[in-house]
C-alpha positions in Angstrom: 3.8 -4.5 -25.4 4.8 -7.8 -23.7 7.1 -10.5 -24.9 6.4 -12.5 -28.0 6.7 -16.2 -28.6 9.1 -17.3 -31.4 7.2 -18.5 -34.4 8.6 -22.0 -34.3 6.3 -22.7 -31.4 3.2 -21.2 -32.9 2.9 -21.5 -36.7 6.4 -22.8 -37.8 6.6 -20.2 -40.6 10.2 -19.5 -39.6 12.0 -22.8 -38.7 15.0 -21.1 -37.1 13.0 -18.7 -34.9 13.1 -20.8 -31.8 14.3 -18.6 -29.0 14.4 -15.1 -27.7 18.0 -14.6 -28.7 19.3 -14.3 -25.2 19.6 -16.1 -21.8 20.2 -14.7 -18.4 22.0 -17.9 -17.4 23.6 -20.8 -19.3 20.9 -23.3 -20.3 21.8 -27.0 -20.0 20.1 -27.7 -23.4 21.7 -31.1 -24.4 21.2 -32.7 -21.0 17.6 -31.4 -20.8 16.6 -32.6 -24.3 18.3 -36.0 -23.8 16.5 -36.6 -20.5 13.1 -35.5 -21.8 13.4 -37.6 -24.9 13.8 -40.7 -22.6 10.5 -40.1 -20.9 7.0 -41.1 -22.1 4.5 -38.6 -23.4 2.8 -36.5 -20.8 4.7 -38.0 -17.9 6.9 -35.1 -16.6 6.0 -32.2 -14.2 8.1 -29.2 -15.1 9.0 -27.0 -12.1 10.5 -23.5 -12.4 10.2 -20.3 -10.4 12.1 -18.2 -12.9 15.2 -16.0 -12.5 14.2 -13.9 -9.6 11.8 -15.7 -7.2 13.5 -17.3 -4.3 11.4 -19.9 -2.4 12.2 -20.2 1.3 14.2 -23.3 2.3 11.3 -25.0 4.0 9.2 -24.6 0.8 11.9 -26.0 -1.3 12.3 -29.0 1.1 8.5 -29.7 1.1 8.4 -29.5 -2.7 11.4 -31.8 -3.0 9.8 -34.4 -0.8 6.5 -34.2 -2.6 8.2 -34.6 -6.0 10.3 -37.5 -4.7 7.3 -39.2 -3.2 5.1 -38.8 -6.2 4.5 -41.2 -9.0 5.5 -38.5 -11.5 8.7 -37.8 -13.3 9.9 -34.3 -12.7 12.1 -31.7 -14.3 13.1 -28.9 -11.9 15.1 -25.7 -12.6 16.9 -24.8 -9.4 19.3 -21.8 -9.7 22.8 -22.8 -8.7 23.8 -19.6 -6.9 20.9 -19.2 -4.5 18.6 -22.2 -4.5 20.6 -25.4 -4.9 21.8 -25.4 -1.2 18.1 -25.4 -0.1 17.5 -28.9 -1.6 17.6 -31.9 0.7 21.0 -33.7 0.7 21.2 -36.5 -1.8 17.9 -35.5 -3.6 19.5 -35.4 -7.0 21.2 -38.8 -6.5 18.1 -40.5 -5.0 15.8 -39.3 -7.7 18.0 -39.6 -10.8 15.7 -42.1 -12.6 12.5 -40.0 -12.2 13.9 -36.5 -11.7 16.2 -34.1 -13.4 17.4 -31.0 -11.6 19.2 -28.4 -13.7 20.4 -24.9 -13.1 18.8 -23.4 -16.2 17.0 -24.5 -19.4 15.4 -23.2 -22.5 11.9 -23.0 -21.1 10.1 -22.8 -24.5 11.9 -26.0 -25.6 10.9 -27.8 -22.4 7.3 -26.6 -22.3 6.8 -27.7 -26.0 8.3 -31.2 -25.4 5.7 -34.0 -25.6 6.8 -35.5 -22.3 5.7 -32.4 -20.3 2.2 -32.9 -18.6 2.0 -29.7 -16.4 4.0 -26.7 -15.2 4.5 -25.7 -11.6 5.3 -22.0 -11.9 5.5 -18.7 -10.1 3.2 -17.3 -12.8 5.3 -14.5 -14.1 3.9 -12.8 -17.2 6.5 -14.5 -19.5 5.7 -17.9 -18.2 2.0 -17.4 -18.4 2.2 -16.2 -22.0 4.4 -19.1 -23.0 2.0 -21.6 -21.4 -1.1 -19.9 -23.0 0.6 -20.3 -26.4 1.7 -23.9 -25.9 -1.3 -25.3 -24.1 0.4 -26.7 -21.0 -1.8 -26.9 -17.8 -0.4 -24.9 -14.8 -0.1 -25.1 -11.1 0.6 -21.6 -9.9 2.6 -20.7 -6.8 2.9 -16.9 -6.9 5.5 -15.0 -4.9 4.8 -11.3 -5.5 3.5 -8.4 -7.7 1.8 -9.4 -10.9 2.1 -13.1 -10.2 -0.8 -13.0 -7.8 -3.0 -11.4 -10.4 -1.7 -13.7 -13.1 -2.6 -16.9 -11.1 -6.1 -15.5 -10.4 -6.5 -15.1 -14.2 -5.1 -18.6 -14.9 -7.5 -20.3 -12.5 -10.7 -18.2 -12.3 -10.9 -16.5 -15.7 -9.1 -18.6 -18.3 -9.5 -22.0 -16.5 -6.1 -23.3 -17.6 -4.6 -24.1 -14.2 -5.0 -24.1 -10.4 -3.4 -22.3 -7.5 -1.1 -24.2 -5.2 -2.0 -23.8 -1.6 
């Protein structure tokens, strides 16, 4: 059976059941929460490609320029070890009012925040299940394996998101 969503995000029967009890990386929880709390409802695009997917440098550059040039606030998880060097120089400094780039976060806490309006994701099974449970619209950019099938289900079957081209 697949992963489960902690009850705090579903029916709140268990107030302290708010995470999976483990993290692959260290989440920047306080900085994330503080920044999101300062943004209006439904005004932030959340971007994360998970712990394994590794977008090519040109894809990261294009996405960075699109986010920088958009009218949207953005919250982007960029892994420090492999992805941070792919960002345009000075992006974090130039977008500090409208964008937050972190190396890891508590995804459930971010997705359930009222400032999040959509999720740009690689469509891993965990991410799709979390979004299905929390009702956040998705833009899927799959990389491999089940992600391609998952994004097809998200767009064509469930109608809760679209595929990035």
